N, C-alpha and C positions, 0 to 999 in steps of 0.2 A: 318582152312586153308587147302584147298585141291584143286586138279586140276580138270578140266572138260575135257571131251573128245570132239569129234567133235559135232557141233550143240549145244554146251554148256551143253551136258548131262554129269553128273558126272561119273567118272570112279569108278572102284570097290574098290581100296585101295590106299589111298594117300601115303602110305609108301612102296608100291611095286616098284621094279625096273621099270624104264620107258622104254618102247620099241617103243612108237609112240609119235609124237609131240602132245602137248596139246594146247588148244586154249584159255582157260579161267579159271579163278578162280571161285570157288563156293562162292556165296555171293551176296548180293544186296545192301549193305551199301556203304556209301561214302568212308569208309576206304579201302574197297576192290578195289574200282575204283581207288583210289590214288595209291595203291600198284601195280595194273595192269599197270598204267602209268609208275611207276618207273621200273618195270620189262622190259617194252618195251624200255625205255631209256637205261637201263643197257645192253640189248641184242644187241643194235646197236653199241656197242664199246667193247673193251677188258679191260676197266677200272676195277680196283679192286672194290669189293663190300663188304660192311659190313652189315650183317643182324642181327638185334637185336630184342629181345622180350622174354617174359617169356618162360619157358620150356613148350613144348607141343603146341605152337601156329602154327608150320608148317614152321620153318626156312629152313629145308632141302628141302621142296617142292618148296619154292621160288628159291633156288639155282638150282634145276632141271629145272624149267621153264626158268630161265635166260639162262642156257646152251642150252636147246632145241631150243630156239628162236634165238640163236646167230649164227654167222658164224662157230662156232665150234661144231655144233649139231651132226655131223657125227663122231666126235672124242670122246675119252673117257671122262667120268665124274668120277673122283676118289674121294671117300669120306673117311675122317679120323676123328674119334672122339678123339680130343686131351685129353679129360679127361679119356678116356677108356684105355690108354696105359701108363704104368709107364714111368717116365721121362728118365730112363736109356735106354729104348727101343724106345722112340719116335724119337730120332735123326736117328737111323738106319731105322725106318719105313719111314721117310721122305726122307732121303738122300741115303739110302742103306749102305752096308758095304763091306769090303774086306775080303777075306778068312783069317782066323786066327786072326782077329781083336779083338775077344773076345771068351770066351768059347761057343762052339756050332756053331761058324761061320765056317762051313765046306767048304763053297764055296762063291764066290762073289755073291752079292745080289743087285738087282736094288731096289731103293727106289720108293715110290709112285710118287714123283715129276718126275722122269724119265719115269715111266709108263704112266703118264698123259701128256707126251710131245705132243704138238699140241692141247691139250684139256683143261680141267678145273679141278682144284682140289678144293674141298669143305672142309674147315677146321672148323669142328663143335667144339663148346666149346673152341674157341681159347683163351678165357680169363683165362683158367686153365693152360696155358703153364707156365713153370718156366721162370725166367728171362734169364737163359742161353739159353733155346730154343728160346725165343723171339729174342735174339741177333742173333742166327743162321738164323732164319727165315727172320729177317730184312736184313741180308747180302744177302740172296738169292733174296729177292725182289728188291734189288738194282742192282744186276748184272746177275741174272739168272744162276749163276754158281753152279755146283754140285760137292762137295767134299765128297766122301763116308767115313764113319767111318773106321779108320785104314789106310787111304791113306795119303800120304804126298804131293799130288798134285791135281789140279782140273781135274776131269774126263771129264766133258762135260758142255755145256750150253743148257738149255732147254727153250722152249716157252710154258709157262703154264699160264692160266688165274686163278687168285686166288679169290675165294669167301670165306669169313670167317663169322662165326656166333658166337654169345654168348648170354647168358641170364644174364650176369653180367653188371653192370654199369661201363664201362671201365674208364670213367672220374674219378669216385671215386677210382678205383684201381690205376690210375695214381697218384692221390693225396696221396694214402697210399704207393706209391713206389712199388706196386705189378705188374704194367704193364708199359711198356716203352711208353713214349709219342711219340717218333719218329716212333715206330711201329704203334701206333694208327693212326697217320696221313697218314702213308703209306697205311694202309688197308681201311681207311675211305674216299675213293674217292667218291663212291656212297653209300649213307646210306639209307637202307630200314628198317624202324621200324614197326613191326607188333603189333598192339594193342592186349591186351588180349581179350578173347571171351566175358567177362563180359562188355567190353566197346563197343561191337558191337552186342547187343542182337538181332537186326533185322536179323542177319545172322543165329541165332541158329535154327529156323524152317527149313531153307534151309539145314543145316547140318543134322538135324534129318531125314528129308525125304530121303536125299542121303544115309545115313548110314543104315536106315531101309531097303531100297530097296537092297542095296549092301549085307548086312549080311543075309537077308532073302534068296536071291539068292544063297549065298555061302553055307548056311545050308540046302537048299532045302525045304524051308517052304514058305507058302504064306505070303506076306508082310502085317503085321497088320497095323491098323490105330492107331493114338494117340487120346485118348479122349480129349475134350477141357480142362478139369481141369489138366490132365497129361501134356499136351502141355504147359499150363500156368505155371505149376510148373517147368518144364524143362527150360523154358525161364527165369524164375525168379532166378533160381539157379546160383551161381557165377562161377562155373566151375574153381576152382583153378588149375586144371590140364589141362585146356584149351581143344583144339580139341582132344588131345590124351585121356583125361578123358571121353569126350563125346562119342567118338568112342567106347571105352571099355564098357561104360554104355549101349549103344545101343545094342552091341553084346550080352551082358549079358541078356538084355530084350528079344532079339530074341530067344536065346537058351532056356530061361525059360518059355516063354509065351505059353499058350495052347489055347488062344482065338484069335479072329480076331480083337480085340480092346485092346490096352494097357491102363489100367485105372490108376488112381492116386495110388491105393493100390499096383499096380504091380511095382512101381518104387523102387529103392534102398532106404532103410530107411533113410540114411543121406540126400538124396534129398527130401524125403517126409517131413522131419522135418526141412528143411532149413528155417531159418528166424523165426521159432516159438520159443516163450519163453520156457525155461525148465519147466516141470511140478513141482508143489509143492511136496515136499518129501512125504507127506502123501498120495498124489493121484498118485504118480509115479508108473508106471508098472515096471516089471522087466527090469533093464537097458539094453540097447542095447550095446553090446561090439563093440568097434571100433578097427581099425588096431592098433592104439596107445595102447589101452588097452591090446590087445593080445601080442604085442611085449614086452611091459613092464612086463607083467606077465611071459612071457617065460624067461626073464632075471632074474627077481627078485625071482620068485618062482620055475621056471624050471631050474635055474642055467645055462642057456645057455649064451654064450659070445656075447657081442655087435657086434664083428666082424662077427659072424656067423648069427645073427638074424637081426640086423638093417642095417649094412653096405651094404650087397648085394642089399637089396630093395632100399636103397637110391641111390646107384650108377646106378641101373636100372631105376630110376625115378618112381618107384612104391610107394615110400614114399617121400613126399614133404619136403621142408625145414621147413614148419610150423609143419608138423608131427614130424620131428626130434626134433625141439625145444620143442614141447609138451612133448616128452619123457624125454628130459633133465630137463625140469621144474619139472616133477614128481620126478625124481631122486634127484634133488637139494633140493626139499622140504624135502625129507627123510634125506638128509645128512647135512642139515643146511647150504647149500651153499658151501660145501667142495668138490672140484673136485677130490681130491685124493680118498676120500671115495666113490665118484660117480663111479670112475673107478673100485673100489672093488665091488660095488653094481652091476655093469654091467659085473662082472666076467672077468675082464681083468688082465693080468699079471702085476706085479709091474712095469716092464720096459715099458709097453704099455701106461703109464700115459701121457707122453709127446707126444706120437704118437696120442693119442685121442685128446689132445688139438690142435695139428697141423692140424688134420683133420677137427675139428670144425672151426678153424680160416680160413682155406683154403676155406671152403664152406659157410662162413659167418653165422655160426649157433651157435657160442659160446654165452652163456647167462651170463650177469653180475651176479656174485654170491652175491653181497651185499644185494639184495632185499630178499634173503632167510635167512639172518642171524638170524632173529627172530624165524625161524622154526628150532630149535635146534635138532640135532640128539639125540638118546637116550644117557643117561649119560655114559653108559659103552663104547659105540662107541666113544663118544667124548673124553673120558679119554684115550682110547687106541690110538687115533690119536693125541691127545695133542693140537688140534686146532679146530675151528668151520668153518673156511673158508680158501680157498686157492686160 
């Protein structure tokens, strides 16, 4: 999902700040046309918008387009990643704070909602908000009033259009009591769902042409062509990281290629091998190490901590949920399903055990330990721990 410039020509970077109005989305499928219609509908009003879809599909791009085509186009578009700020600081970021309200608050500070007055605020990863922050956001949506942290009164009322996005299933989180139902219905006035790239393969060649031209121009090299077999493989690949993964793959190809044609052999190995059965052990070549292999080896053999090795990549979205679960499965196979021993295997302090479990639950990555009970840890380890699962 990216935007096009005038005459429907693609722009250079779908994640760059927008300085000019854009007129179209890149893509030729029915899903893109339906999203285009929803954007136009949303742009004609100030109604709240909820954008959903997997990580990497382009939810922020949709928010930008709605803002650009709305009556607020000449006013600020302020973006906040709700998952990227600790809950203790999120309230201050949104609503501002008063001098002396906490350590380091040396002066009064405007929050992003006040900065966005007259414009639009985009709340990315809104599904990661704590219940307390959800209650504060709901109160703001009801009356538009701003009360800064540390103040005993309302400072002002602001006029802000709210666009929220999440890759979570909010209805499931409502069922599990992790998301407020009343907030969901407040945000979900106009709902735009962006299908994953694998569900709209007809758009993949369009993205490929766009990013090949853009990154060739950026790196000052002639734009290469894609051979038919390379194009077919790229279209067949499932792109679990969606447009973000495709964009990074194309830039990698542009930087590394020395030919005017990108062949199948030039593609990343995980894409080349996509959909192929694993070779027989006797005929297998030297195994190709994956990111999961490297991270697991750094923790288990390199004695690096989970928080240092895995956590930053996951929060930066360079490691997917499936990748994190694969790392956990390997660890649980070694520990016979014991999460306490897993924490030790991943070089965590004893008091970090509950923090690890809370992190995994929050991001829906915890794996049931029961299936690993048959894979017992070594006897010495089991005896030291006194149990085989936790």
